Structures are given as C-alpha cells and as structure tokens.
C-alpha positions in Angstrom: 0.0 0.0 0.0 1.6 3.3 -1.1 1.5 6.5 0.9 -1.3 8.1 -1.2 -3.7 5.2 -0.6 -2.8 5.2 3.2 -3.4 9.0 3.5 -6.6 8.7 1.5 -7.8 5.9 3.8 -7.1 8.0 6.9 -9.1 10.9 5.5 -11.9 8.5 4.4 -12.1 7.1 7.9 -12.1 10.5 9.6 -15.0 11.6 7.4 -16.9 8.4 7.8 -16.5 8.5 11.6 -17.7 12.1 11.7 -20.6 11.6 9.4 -21.8 8.4 11.1 -21.4 9.8 14.6 -23.3 12.9 13.7 -26.1 10.8 12.1 -26.5 8.7 15.3 -26.1 11.6 17.6 -29.0 13.3 15.8 -31.2 10.2 16.3 -30.3 10.2 20.0 -30.9 13.9 20.5 -34.3 13.7 18.7 -35.3 10.7 20.9 -34.3 12.6 24.0 -36.3 15.6 22.9 -39.3 13.3 22.3 -39.1 11.8 25.8 -36.9 8.7 25.3 -33.7 8.9 27.3 -32.3 5.5 26.3 -29.6 6.7 24.0 -28.9 9.7 26.2 -28.1 7.4 29.1 -25.8 5.5 26.8 -23.9 8.6 26.1 -24.9 8.8 22.4 -26.3 12.4 22.4 -22.7 13.3 21.6 -20.3 13.9 18.7 -17.8 11.9 20.6 -17.4 8.7 18.4 -16.4 6.4 21.3 -20.0 5.6 22.6 -21.0 4.8 19.1 -18.0 2.7 18.5 -18.5 0.8 21.7 -22.0 0.0 20.6 -21.1 -1.1 17.1 -17.3 -1.8 16.9 -17.6 -4.1 13.8 -19.7 -1.6 11.8 -17.8 1.5 13.0 -14.2 0.2 12.8 -13.6 -3.2 11.3 -16.0 -3.1 8.3 -15.0 0.4 7.1 -11.3 -0.6 7.2 -12.0 -4.0 5.4 -14.1 -2.3 2.8 -11.5 0.3 2.0 -8.7 -2.3 1.9 -10.8 -4.3 -0.6 -11.6 -1.4 -2.9 -9.1 1.4 -2.1 -11.9 3.8 -3.2 -14.9 3.5 -0.9 -15.7 2.9 2.7 -18.9 1.4 4.2 -20.0 0.6 7.7 -22.9 1.2 10.1 -23.9 2.2 13.6 -27.1 2.2 15.6 -28.9 4.1 18.3 -30.9 2.4 21.0 -34.4 3.5 21.8 -37.4 2.3 23.8 -39.7 0.2 21.6 -42.6 0.8 23.9 -42.0 4.6 23.7 -41.9 4.4 19.9 -45.2 2.6 19.8 -46.9 5.0 22.2 -45.6 8.0 20.3 -45.3 7.0 16.6 -45.0 10.6 15.4 -42.1 11.3 17.8 -40.4 8.1 16.7 -40.8 9.2 13.1 -39.1 12.5 13.8 -36.3 10.5 15.5 -35.9 8.4 12.4 -35.7 11.6 10.2 -33.2 13.3 12.4 -30.3 11.1 11.3 -30.7 11.6 7.5 -31.4 15.3 8.2 -28.0 15.6 9.9 -26.3 14.1 6.8 -28.2 16.4 4.5 -27.0 19.4 6.6 -23.3 18.3 6.3 -23.7 17.7 2.6 -25.2 21.2 2.0 -22.5 22.9 4.1 -19.7 21.0 2.3 -21.3 21.8 -1.1 -21.5 25.5 -0.2 -17.8 25.5 0.7 -16.9 23.7 -2.5 -18.8 26.3 -4.5 -17.1 29.1 -2.8 -13.7 27.4 -3.4 -14.5 26.9 -7.1 -15.7 30.5 -7.5 -12.5 31.8 -5.8 -10.3 29.5 -8.1 -9.0 27.4 -5.2 -10.8 24.3 -6.3 -11.6 22.8 -9.7 -14.0 20.1 -10.8 -12.4 16.7 -11.6 -13.6 13.7 -13.6 -14.1 11.5 -10.6 -16.9 9.0 -10.8 -18.8 7.0 -8.1 -15.8 5.1 -7.0 -13.7 8.2 -7.1 -15.8 10.5 -5.0 -12.6 11.6 -3.2 -11.8 13.5 -6.4 -15.0 15.4 -7.1 -12.9 18.5 -6.8 -9.1 19.0 -6.9 -6.8 21.7 -5.7 -3.1 22.6 -5.8 -0.8 21.9 -2.9 -2.4 21.8 0.5 -5.8 22.5 -1.1 -5.6 19.0 -2.6 -6.2 17.5 0.9 -8.9 20.1 1.6 -10.6 19.2 -1.7 -10.5 15.5 -0.8 -12.1 16.1 2.6 -14.8 18.3 1.1 -15.5 15.9 -1.7 -15.9 13.0 0.8 -18.0 15.1 3.2 -20.4 16.0 0.3 -20.6 12.7 -1.5 -20.7 10.4 1.5 -23.4 12.4 3.3 -25.5 12.6 0.1 -25.3 8.8 -0.2 -26.1 8.4 3.5 -29.1 10.8 3.2 -30.7 9.1 0.3 -29.8 5.5 1.3 -31.2 5.8 4.8 -34.5 7.2 3.4 -35.2 4.1 1.5 -38.5 3.1 3.1 -37.7 -0.4 4.1 -36.7 -1.7 7.6 -34.3 -1.4 9.3 -33.4 1.8 7.4 -34.6 5.2 8.7 -37.0 5.6 5.8 -39.3 2.9 7.3 -39.7 5.1 10.4 -40.1 8.3 8.5 -43.2 6.9 6.8 -44.9 7.5 10.1 -44.9 11.2 9.4 -47.2 10.6 6.4 -49.7 8.3 8.2 -52.3 8.6 10.9 -50.8 7.5 14.3 -52.8 4.3 14.5 -51.8 3.1 11.1 -48.2 4.2 11.7 -48.2 2.1 14.9 -49.5 -1.0 13.1 -46.9 -0.6 10.4 -44.1 -0.3 12.9 -45.3 -3.4 14.6 -45.3 -5.2 11.3 -41.7 -4.0 10.6 -40.6 -5.5 14.0 -41.6 -9.0 13.0 -38.7 -11.5 12.8 -37.0 -11.7 9.4 -38.4 -8.4 8.1 -35.3 -6.4 8.9 -33.0 -9.1 7.4 -35.0 -9.1 4.2 -34.9 -5.3 4.1 -31.1 -5.3 4.5 -30.7 -7.8 1.7 -32.9 -5.6 -0.6 -30.9 -2.5 0.4 -27.6 -4.3 -0.2 -28.4 -5.7 -3.6 -30.6 -2.9 -5.0 -29.9 0.2 -2.8 -27.4 1.9 -5.2 -29.8 1.3 -8.1 -32.6 3.0 -6.2 -30.6 6.0 -5.0 -28.1 6.6 -7.8 -30.3 8.9 -9.9 -30.8 11.2 -6.8 -27.1 11.0 -5.9 -26.0 11.9 -9.4 -28.6 14.7 -9.6 -27.0 16.1 -6.4 -23.5 15.9 -7.8 -24.8 17.7 -11.0 -26.5 20.3 -8.9 -23.1 21.0 -7.1 -21.5 21.9 -10.4 -24.5 23.6 -12.1 
C-alpha cells in the first residue's frame, strides 16, 4: 500500500466517523427531545465517536477498514442508536421524527460541504475533476495543501449525500421505514411499525438494500452531484 492510498484511507475514515457519529447523535438527540432517554443514558447524544464505536465496533471500525482495503476507493459501515420500543409505539410521530433526524444531519453536512466547494471553485482554489462514483474523493481538486482540503470536502459532500438518500429508502431497518410515520395517521403508523418489528423483516430489508440500494438512489445521488457543479 503506497502513501497516497494510506493517506486517502485515513481521510476517508475521519470523514466516515464524523458523518456516522453525527447521524447517530442526531437520532439520540431527537429521541431525548421526544421523551426517550435510552440513547442519552448510553452517552450517544454526543459527537464523541467512542460511545457509538463501543455499541457497534464491527460496523464502525472493522467493516470500514476492510471495505477500504478491498476497494481502495470506498468505505462502508454502520452504527445504531438504542431506543425504547414501547415509547416508539406509544408516540409514533415522535419516533418518526427521531428516524428523520439522522438523514437530516447528513443532508446538513452535505449542504455545508457543497457551499464551501462552490465558494472554493468561484475563488479559483478548487476545480471540478472527472471522478466517478468510486472516485468521490476526487469530485474537486486543488493545488498543494488544497488537494487535501478538496478530498475532505468531496468526501463530506458525497458520503453524506449517499447516507441521506440510502437511509431514506422506506424499508426496515433503514430510517425511511420510520419516516413513513410522518405521512400516516398514528394508529396506522403504529401498526406498520409493529409489522416491521416481525422476525425476518429487517433481514429481508437489508438484503434488498444491499443488492438494490445503489440502483434505487443513484439517480438522486448523481442529480445532487450535478447540482453541485451547475
């Protein structure tokens, strides 16, 4: 492994850790605001990644490193936030807002990174590159030290765009299955969440997301990338 791949991997992991931690912290904060202190008591209403790593060490440490070593171009992983199922069923609307909070945090990061990229391009510090899906670290480039800044900004934008759209796929256990509750009467939302809790439903959902997730979200992701350079 050469130095460039190692440095890129370190930057990838820093951005992944920050983005995932922010996502889960947003879930935990929204749950606390809604009356469920489960995640708060676990220390997850925090941008400190350690409580999140302790809860999901494989998804937060091992899987991201393994996925990067395998591809040298992309890093995947996962985390989770505990919540009280009884609370969620008693307050389906609050639980739906909790579900939406994580993707909303990723969208916020992507927008802020996109704004900085646009400012950098307008000032001549950054320039668009020909990077594709597996080269999101090269959405924009820069000279000298700005090259590292460009990589970080590209990763912050692209990874959080992917996290936003992927997590909104409306199948359990992704956040989109909970966000549906904002569109339904509370009683129907409660019944739907109970159905999603049945054994095997989450496993089936993850298989669908794994095999078809990118096909489902790629048009929205590429639309976002195009909007960045419009």
